[in-house]
C-alpha positions as CSV (number, residue, x, y, z in Angstrom):
1,M,-0.9,-7.4,-0.2
2,D,-0.2,-7.6,3.3
3,Y,3.2,-6.1,4.9
4,N,6.1,-7.4,3.7
5,N,8.7,-7.6,6.5
6,R,10.4,-11.3,5.3
7,V,14.1,-11.7,4.7
8,L,16.6,-13.8,3.2
9,I,20.1,-14.6,5.0
10,I,22.5,-16.4,3.0
11,D,25.7,-17.0,4.5
12,D,28.1,-20.2,5.2
13,D,28.7,-19.2,8.7
14,Q,26.1,-20.8,11.2
15,C,27.3,-18.0,13.7
16,I,26.2,-14.8,11.2
17,L,23.7,-16.6,10.4
18,D,22.4,-17.3,14.2
19,I,23.5,-13.2,14.6
20,F,21.6,-12.2,11.5
21,S,18.3,-14.1,13.2
22,S,18.7,-13.0,16.6
23,V,19.3,-9.1,15.6
24,L,16.4,-9.2,13.2
25,T,13.8,-10.8,15.2
26,N,14.5,-9.4,19.1
27,A,11.5,-6.6,18.3
28,D,8.2,-7.0,20.1
29,A,4.7,-5.3,18.1
30,P,2.6,-2.1,19.7
31,K,-1.0,-3.2,20.0
32,N,-3.8,-1.1,19.6
33,S,-7.4,-1.2,21.5
34,E,-8.9,2.2,20.2
35,N,-12.5,1.6,18.6
36,L,-14.4,3.9,16.4
37,A,-15.9,5.8,19.0
38,S,-12.6,7.5,19.6
39,L,-12.0,8.5,16.4
40,A,-13.6,11.9,16.6
41,K,-12.1,12.6,19.8
42,L,-8.4,11.6,17.8
43,M,-8.9,14.1,15.8
44,E,-9.4,16.6,17.7
45,D,-5.5,15.7,19.5
46,D,-2.6,17.0,17.2
47,S,-0.8,15.3,18.6
48,S,-2.2,11.3,17.9
49,S,0.5,9.2,16.6
50,K,1.0,7.4,13.8
51,H,2.4,3.5,13.8
52,N,6.1,3.5,15.2
53,R,8.6,2.0,13.3
54,I,7.9,-1.9,14.0
55,R,11.4,-3.0,13.3
56,C,10.9,-6.8,13.6
57,F,11.3,-9.4,10.5
58,Q,10.8,-12.9,9.7
59,V,13.6,-14.6,9.1
60,D,14.7,-17.5,6.8
61,T,18.6,-18.6,6.4
62,A,20.3,-20.3,3.6
63,R,23.9,-21.7,3.8
64,Q,24.7,-21.6,0.5
65,G,23.8,-19.6,-2.5
66,E,22.0,-22.1,-4.8
67,E,20.0,-22.9,-1.5
68,G,18.8,-19.3,-1.1
69,F,18.3,-19.2,-5.1
70,N,15.7,-22.6,-4.0
71,K,14.7,-20.3,-1.4
72,V,13.8,-17.4,-3.4
73,R,12.3,-19.1,-6.2
74,T,10.1,-21.3,-4.0
75,A,8.8,-18.0,-1.8
76,L,7.7,-15.9,-5.4
77,E,5.4,-19.8,-6.1
78,R,4.0,-18.8,-2.6
79,G,3.0,-15.7,-3.5
80,K,4.9,-14.7,-0.4
81,P,8.8,-13.4,-1.6
82,Y,11.7,-11.8,0.6
83,S,11.5,-7.7,0.6
84,V,15.5,-8.0,1.7
85,I,17.9,-10.5,0.9
86,F,21.5,-10.3,2.8
87,T,24.3,-12.6,0.7
88,D,28.0,-13.0,1.6
89,M,30.6,-12.6,-1.2
90,R,32.3,-15.3,-0.2
91,M,30.3,-19.2,0.3
92,P,32.7,-22.2,-0.7
93,P,32.5,-24.3,-2.5
94,G,28.9,-22.7,-4.6
95,W,28.8,-19.7,-5.4
96,D,29.7,-16.7,-4.6
97,G,27.7,-13.6,-3.1
98,A,27.9,-11.7,-7.0
99,K,26.5,-14.7,-9.0
100,T,23.8,-15.3,-6.4
101,A,22.6,-11.9,-6.3
102,Q,22.8,-12.3,-10.7
103,E,21.0,-15.6,-10.1
104,I,18.7,-14.2,-7.6
105,R,17.4,-10.6,-9.7
106,K,16.7,-13.2,-12.8
107,I,13.8,-14.2,-11.1
108,D,12.5,-11.3,-9.2
109,S,13.4,-7.7,-10.4
110,F,12.0,-6.1,-7.0
111,V,14.2,-8.1,-3.8
112,E,16.3,-5.9,-2.1
113,I,19.8,-7.0,-1.9
114,I,21.8,-6.2,0.4
115,V,25.9,-8.0,-0.9
116,V,28.1,-8.2,2.2
117,T,32.2,-8.0,2.1
118,A,35.3,-7.9,3.8
119,Y,38.2,-5.6,2.9
120,S,40.0,-8.9,1.3
121,D,37.0,-9.8,-0.7
122,T,36.3,-8.9,-4.5
123,S,36.0,-5.5,-5.2
124,I,32.8,-3.6,-5.3
125,A,33.8,-2.2,-8.7
126,Q,34.0,-6.2,-10.0
127,I,31.0,-6.9,-8.1
128,V,29.0,-4.0,-10.2
129,R,30.4,-5.4,-13.2
130,Q,29.3,-9.5,-13.2
131,V,26.1,-8.2,-11.6
132,R,25.8,-5.4,-14.2
133,F,23.2,-3.3,-11.7
134,T,23.2,-0.8,-8.8
135,D,19.6,0.5,-7.9
136,R,18.9,-2.4,-6.0
137,L,22.4,-3.9,-5.2
138,L,23.8,-2.2,-2.1
139,Y,26.8,-3.2,0.6
140,L,27.5,-3.6,3.6
141,K,31.5,-3.8,4.7
142,K,32.4,-6.6,7.5
143,P,32.9,-5.9,10.7
144,F,29.6,-4.8,11.1
145,D,27.5,-3.9,14.6
146,D,23.4,-4.6,14.7
147,E,22.2,-1.1,13.9
148,E,23.6,-1.5,10.5
149,I,21.7,-4.4,10.0
150,L,18.4,-3.4,11.4
151,Q,18.6,0.6,9.9
152,L,19.5,-1.9,6.1
153,S,16.2,-4.2,6.5
154,D,13.7,-1.7,8.3
155,S,15.1,1.0,5.1
156,L,14.5,-1.2,2.2
157,S,11.7,-3.0,3.1
158,M,10.2,-0.1,3.6
159,R,11.3,0.9,0.0
160,W,9.8,-2.5,-0.9
161,N,6.4,-2.0,0.2
162,L,5.7,1.2,-0.7
163,E,6.6,0.3,-4.1
164,A,4.2,-2.4,-4.2
165,K,1.7,0.2,-3.1
166,V,2.4,2.0,-5.4
167,R,2.0,-0.4,-8.5
168,G,-1.6,-1.3,-5.8
169,M,-2.5,2.2,-6.7
170,V,-2.2,1.8,-10.4
171,S,-3.8,-1.1,-10.5
172,A,-6.4,0.2,-8.5
173,F,-7.4,3.4,-10.3
174,E,-7.6,1.3,-14.1
175,L,-9.9,-1.2,-12.5
176,M,-12.2,1.3,-11.2
177,I,-12.6,3.3,-14.1
178,D,-12.6,0.4,-16.0
179,K,-15.7,-0.7,-13.5
180,C,-16.9,3.3,-14.3
181,H,-17.3,1.4,-18.1
182,E,-19.9,-0.8,-16.6
183,L,-22.5,2.0,-15.2
184,N,-25.5,2.8,-18.0
185,I,-26.0,6.1,-17.7
186,S,-28.8,6.2,-20.0
187,Q,-31.2,4.5,-17.4
188,Y,-29.4,6.0,-14.6
189,R,-30.6,6.1,-11.3
190,E,-29.8,7.2,-8.0
191,D,-28.8,3.9,-6.8
192,Q,-26.6,2.8,-9.5
193,I,-23.6,4.4,-7.5
194,Y,-23.5,2.3,-4.5
195,P,-22.9,-1.3,-6.8
196,F,-20.3,0.7,-8.3
197,L,-18.5,2.2,-4.9
198,N,-18.9,-1.3,-3.2
199,Q,-16.8,-2.5,-6.4
200,V,-13.9,0.6,-6.0
201,I,-13.8,0.0,-1.9
202,E,-13.3,-3.5,-2.6
203,H,-10.3,-2.5,-4.4
204,I,-9.2,0.3,-2.2
205,S,-9.5,-2.1,0.9
206,T,-6.8,-4.2,-0.9
207,F,-5.0,-1.2,-1.7
208,L,-5.3,0.1,2.6
209,E,-4.9,-3.5,3.8
210,T,-7.6,-3.7,5.5
211,K,-11.6,-4.8,5.1
212,D,-13.2,-1.9,7.1
213,I,-13.9,1.0,4.8
214,L,-16.0,3.8,4.6
215,I,-17.1,6.4,1.8
216,V,-18.6,9.5,3.0
217,R,-20.6,11.6,0.7
218,V,-21.0,15.0,2.2
219,E,-23.7,17.9,0.7
220,D,-24.1,21.1,2.4
221,D,-22.7,19.6,5.8
222,R,-25.2,16.4,5.9
223,I,-24.3,12.8,4.6
224,A,-25.5,12.2,1.4
225,L,-24.2,9.1,0.8
226,K,-22.3,6.5,3.0
227,V,-20.7,2.7,1.4
228,G,-18.6,0.6,3.9
229,L,-16.8,-2.5,4.3
230,G,-16.6,-4.5,7.7
231,C,-17.1,-2.6,10.6
232,F,-18.4,-0.2,8.7
233,E,-21.1,-1.8,6.8
234,E,-24.5,0.1,6.9
235,D,-26.4,-2.1,9.2
236,Y,-23.8,-2.3,12.0
237,I,-23.1,2.0,11.3
238,K,-27.1,2.1,12.9
239,K,-27.0,-0.4,15.2
240,N,-24.3,1.4,17.0
241,N,-25.4,4.6,16.5
242,F,-22.5,5.2,14.8
243,D,-24.6,7.7,12.3
244,K,-24.1,10.7,14.9
245,I,-20.2,10.6,15.0
246,L,-19.8,10.0,11.6
247,Q,-22.2,12.7,11.2
248,D,-20.0,14.8,14.3
249,L,-16.7,14.1,11.8
250,V,-18.4,16.3,8.5
251,H,-16.9,19.3,10.5
252,K,-13.7,17.5,12.3
253,V,-12.3,15.9,9.0
254,P,-9.1,17.7,7.7
255,M,-10.2,18.4,3.6
256,T,-6.6,19.0,2.5
257,N,-3.9,16.0,4.7
258,V,-4.8,12.2,4.8
259,L,-4.8,11.8,8.6
260,Q,-3.6,8.8,10.2
261,T,-3.5,8.4,13.6
262,S,-2.8,4.8,15.2
263,V,-6.0,3.3,14.5
264,Y,-7.4,5.3,11.9
265,T,-6.7,6.3,8.1
266,V,-8.8,8.9,7.3
267,V,-8.5,10.7,3.7
268,P,-10.1,13.9,2.6
269,M,-12.2,13.3,-1.0
270,S,-13.3,16.5,-2.5
271,G,-13.6,17.5,-6.0
272,H,-15.6,19.6,-8.0
273,R,-19.0,18.0,-7.3
274,W,-18.0,15.5,-5.2
275,H,-16.6,16.2,-1.3
276,G,-16.6,14.0,1.5
277,F,-13.8,11.4,2.6
278,M,-12.7,8.1,3.2
279,I,-12.1,6.5,6.1
280,G,-10.1,3.0,6.7
281,L,-8.6,0.8,9.8
282,T,-4.7,1.6,9.3
283,A,-2.5,-1.7,8.7
284,Q,-0.2,-3.2,11.1
285,F,2.1,-1.4,9.3
286,E,2.9,1.8,8.9
287,V,4.4,2.5,4.9
288,E,6.5,6.1,4.8
289,G,5.0,7.3,1.5
290,T,1.2,6.3,1.8
291,S,-0.6,8.9,3.2
292,L,1.0,10.6,-1.0
293,L,-0.4,7.8,-2.2
294,L,-3.4,8.1,-0.5
295,G,-4.1,11.3,-1.1
296,T,-3.3,10.7,-4.9
297,L,-5.8,7.8,-4.8
298,A,-8.6,10.0,-3.5
299,L,-7.6,12.7,-5.5
300,N,-7.9,10.0,-9.0
301,I,-11.1,8.7,-7.1
302,T,-12.7,12.0,-6.9
303,K,-12.7,13.2,-10.6
304,L,-13.9,9.9,-11.6
305,F,-16.6,10.8,-9.3
306,D,-17.1,14.2,-11.0
307,I,-17.0,13.0,-14.8
308,I,-20.1,10.8,-13.3
309,S,-22.2,13.7,-12.1
310,M,-21.0,15.5,-15.0
311,V,-22.6,12.9,-16.9
312,T,-25.5,12.2,-15.3
313,N,-26.3,16.2,-15.2
314,L,-25.2,16.3,-19.4
315,Q,-28.1,13.0,-19.7
316,K,-31.3,15.0,-17.8
317,I,-30.3,18.2,-20.0
318,S,-30.4,16.1,-23.2
319,H,-33.3,14.0,-21.7
320,K,-35.5,17.6,-21.7
321,Q,-34.2,18.8,-24.7
322,G,-34.3,16.0,-27.1
323,L,-30.2,16.3,-27.8
324,E,-28.0,12.5,-28.0
325,I,-27.4,10.5,-25.1
326,I,-23.9,11.1,-23.7
327,N,-21.4,7.8,-23.8
328,L,-20.3,7.8,-20.8
329,K,-17.2,5.2,-22.2
330,E,-16.4,7.2,-24.3
331,Q,-15.5,10.3,-21.7
332,L,-14.0,7.9,-19.7
333,K,-11.4,6.7,-22.5
334,K,-10.7,10.7,-23.8
335,Y,-10.2,11.0,-19.4
336,K,-7.9,8.3,-19.0
337,Q,-5.7,9.5,-22.3
338,T,-5.4,13.1,-20.5
339,Q,-3.7,11.7,-17.3
């Protein structure tokens, strides 16, 4: 899923809607022009910057609570949910902010909601009693300034996107385990790993929000395997003479931390039997916490690869000694139960 910077403003005062729209849409996105060959150089520079926070949002507005509710429902149906909603408390003659938040929460359990109140409005305690939740319900007192609007939108949209990343990571990991079940280890050949890895990186590319991704396996300071999508496909790498660049990266990839530059995300992958790294073009927006999630994902991927290597070695031994065939599916089930 693309970075969700969609914000809905619900207020019966058109002047307030105009203020929110002006504040939240008045920003410029950064532009990047670096190419693959610059990655090695970037990795030598510890000062390589991450993305600048892009404080620019797609803003929709509604004049009444019910209208806002309908826009939320339509957005969900289109697969384009809002990450943040600001709703005024008083919006006669229709729903007030508490009622609006309550109804929206019934159809969207993830959206972040800010109720905008004046000192003369219903107290926060009364709103909490009516809406009956507090973990995704914040309050903004009038009068407020532009920076408060930006900070809330910025922080809460980041939270929404990070939680979406967590859900995506869990889904990707489960899908990879399922794909492992399809490997026929009893008739294992080295080339079996390639279609499996292609399926793995397709799932990871969704998580990274990029179509350009590469997984490299390193053995004894040499590249033993590489599989990629987009600009990292084998033919593209050979055509553009990137093999030497990748070989140079073997000695430069930090094997402890995820490296994020303005263009690339480099994730170390290191298990008992599998060592390497994963490279992906960085998404347009940086979500705080993504580095930690990618590191966790890489760790679990290498555990799966370790299991494949272990079962493969045991399989070879069993053939030589006439032992019973190892069942990969059962091994994976046991592994999943221990996580």
